[in-house]
C-alpha positions, 0 to 999 in steps of 0.5 A: 934332379940336375935343374939349370939355375937357382931360381928354378932350382929354389922352384923345384925344392919346393915342389919336389916330393922330398921322400924320393926326389933330390935337386942339384942347381946348377949355375949356368953352363958347365965347362965343355969337357970336350975342348978342356984339358982333363985336370980342368974338368975335375977342378970345375966346380959343378962337375964336382958337385955332380960327382959328389951329389951322385955319390960317384967316383974315379978308380977302383983297386983294379983300374985307377981310372975306372968309374966306381958306381958302388956308392951310387945314390941315384938310378934316375938322373933328370936332366931339367933346363929351360925349354930354350935354346940355352937350356938346350945348350946347358943340356948338350953340355951335362949329356956331353960329361956324362957320355964322356965320364960316366958312360955308365950311367946312360949305358944302364938307362939311368939318365934322362931329359925332362919334358917341360911344357912350352905353353899354358892355355887358360880361358876363365877357369879351364887351363891345359898344358902344351908340350908342342904347337900341335898341342897349342893350337888343339887346346886353342880350338878347345877352349876358344873354338879356335879364336887365339884371342878369346884365350890367354897364351903363356910362352914358358921361356924357362922353369923359373916361370912356372911355381912350384906346384905347376913345375911338380905337376908338368914336369916332376910328377912321375904320375903326369911328367913326361921323360926321355930316356937317353941310350946309346944306340951306337957308341962310335956314332955317338962318339962321332957327334959329341966330337963334331958338335962340341970339340975344336975343329969348326969346319965339320961342326958348320958343315953339319949345321948348314946341311941339317939347318932345315930341321931346326925348330927355332923360337925366335 
């Protein structure tokens, strides 16, 4: 697990199954590799830590620039960030780095995005998690007969708001978690989107945001 922040990383370490799960806490937002010079990328501490933790090296006897996956330690890499705008930005930065410098991991289906819940709905001793607004309304209906003021609804702003057992039950337990597997349906399209959203050119990014603003799911 690549986990946003030391606080959530500590909780994830407490909640994980040590037999097969490892945690790498990331301190804030990693370097935007789409804008950085190549030497700065390999000098970045968080990026170096990812290479070391995964056991991935750059360079093979045949090609000094090729990615060496011969000592890859994990075949499931899960990005776990807060369910807010900052968390989405951090996940995008990590995906940009992986796409540009470890594309083989994405192509082989090793990269996933964790799906932490947005809400905890409680009434008395009964409780349920909700991953979207529709599920929240459903549980309010079930537990509170549709009356918002009869149930307690907690909106999770970050992973750190959950304790270790809650994080395990909702986000880390293979038997109950939900993951999104990252894939590259079109390398050309993916290359264009990453360049547009994360690169130096402002005009294409502004045009994209303006044309897609109506689809944005804002949490204000």
